[in-house]
C-alpha positions as CSV (number, residue, x, y, z in Angstrom):
1,X,14.3,31.9,7.5
2,X,15.0,30.0,4.3
3,X,15.4,26.2,4.4
4,X,18.6,24.5,3.4
5,X,17.1,23.5,0.0
6,X,16.1,27.1,-0.8
7,X,19.5,28.4,0.1
8,X,21.2,25.7,-2.0
9,X,19.0,26.2,-5.1
10,X,19.4,30.0,-4.8
11,X,23.2,29.7,-4.9
12,X,23.1,27.2,-7.8
13,X,20.9,29.4,-10.0
14,X,22.8,32.6,-9.1
15,X,26.3,31.3,-9.9
16,X,25.7,28.6,-12.6
17,X,24.0,28.6,-15.9
18,X,24.3,24.8,-16.2
19,X,21.5,22.4,-16.2
20,X,20.6,21.1,-12.7
21,X,21.0,17.5,-11.5
22,X,18.4,17.4,-8.7
23,X,18.3,14.5,-6.2
24,X,15.4,13.5,-3.9
25,X,15.3,10.6,-1.5
26,X,12.5,9.1,0.6
27,X,12.7,6.3,3.1
28,X,12.2,3.7,0.4
29,X,13.3,5.3,-2.9
30,X,15.8,7.6,-4.5
31,X,15.2,9.9,-7.5
32,X,17.4,11.9,-9.8
33,X,16.4,14.3,-12.6
34,X,18.2,16.6,-14.9
35,X,16.3,20.0,-15.1
36,X,16.7,22.9,-17.5
37,X,15.7,25.9,-15.4
38,X,15.5,28.2,-18.4
39,X,12.7,26.1,-20.0
40,X,11.4,24.7,-16.8
41,X,11.5,21.2,-18.1
42,X,12.9,17.8,-17.1
43,X,15.4,16.5,-19.6
44,X,16.2,13.1,-18.1
45,X,15.3,11.2,-15.0
46,X,16.1,8.0,-13.2
47,X,14.4,6.5,-10.1
48,X,14.4,3.4,-8.0
49,X,10.7,3.0,-8.8
50,X,11.4,2.3,-12.5
51,X,10.6,-1.4,-13.3
52,X,14.0,-2.2,-14.7
53,X,15.7,-1.0,-11.5
54,X,13.0,-2.1,-9.0
55,X,13.1,-5.7,-10.1
56,X,16.8,-6.1,-9.3
57,X,16.2,-6.2,-5.5
58,X,19.3,-4.2,-4.6
59,X,20.2,-2.6,-1.3
60,X,19.9,1.2,-0.9
61,X,23.6,1.9,-1.5
62,X,23.7,-0.3,-4.6
63,X,20.5,1.5,-5.8
64,X,22.1,4.9,-5.3
65,X,25.1,3.9,-7.3
66,X,23.0,2.4,-10.1
67,X,20.8,5.5,-10.4
68,X,23.9,7.7,-10.5
69,X,25.3,5.7,-13.4
70,X,22.0,5.6,-15.1
71,X,21.3,9.3,-14.9
72,X,24.9,10.0,-16.1
73,X,24.4,7.8,-19.2
74,X,21.1,9.5,-20.0
75,X,22.6,12.9,-19.6
76,X,25.7,12.2,-21.7
77,X,23.5,10.7,-24.4
78,X,21.8,14.1,-24.6
79,X,25.1,15.8,-25.2
80,X,25.4,17.4,-21.8
81,X,28.5,16.8,-19.7
82,X,28.5,19.8,-17.4
83,X,25.8,20.0,-14.8
84,X,25.3,21.6,-11.4
85,X,24.6,19.1,-8.6
86,X,21.5,20.1,-6.5
87,X,21.5,18.0,-3.3
88,X,18.4,19.7,-2.1
89,X,17.8,19.5,1.7
90,X,20.3,16.7,2.2
91,X,23.9,16.8,3.4
92,X,26.5,15.6,1.0
93,X,27.1,12.2,2.6
94,X,25.6,8.7,2.5
95,X,23.4,7.9,-0.4
96,X,23.7,11.3,-1.9
97,X,27.5,11.1,-2.0
98,X,27.4,7.6,-3.5
99,X,25.0,8.8,-6.3
100,X,27.2,11.8,-7.0
101,X,30.4,9.9,-7.2
102,X,28.9,7.2,-9.5
103,X,27.7,10.0,-11.8
104,X,31.2,11.5,-11.8
105,X,32.8,8.2,-12.6
106,X,30.5,7.8,-15.6
107,X,31.8,11.2,-17.0
108,X,29.6,14.0,-15.6
109,X,31.3,17.1,-14.4
110,X,30.0,19.1,-11.4
């Protein structure tokens, strides 16, 4: 039996040739990274453990929004506007939804 994350990634890679915006969250932190699956390399990343974000003492929802905006700015600065959103093992609600909507509002398409 495949896990939710494996099923989700299989569908993304099968259907889309876009770069993948992958999201991971732990109990304390949230991470987002832009991955090029053809090269197997991370193009951009943003996380709540980065000093400029960590020092702001924000709540989790505010952190998710800030990370969504930050990863969108970094991605657009690389010249990439179209990505596929990889939510991993998480349902599309709560912090994951906040991060995705913030990235969309900054100009990313997925």
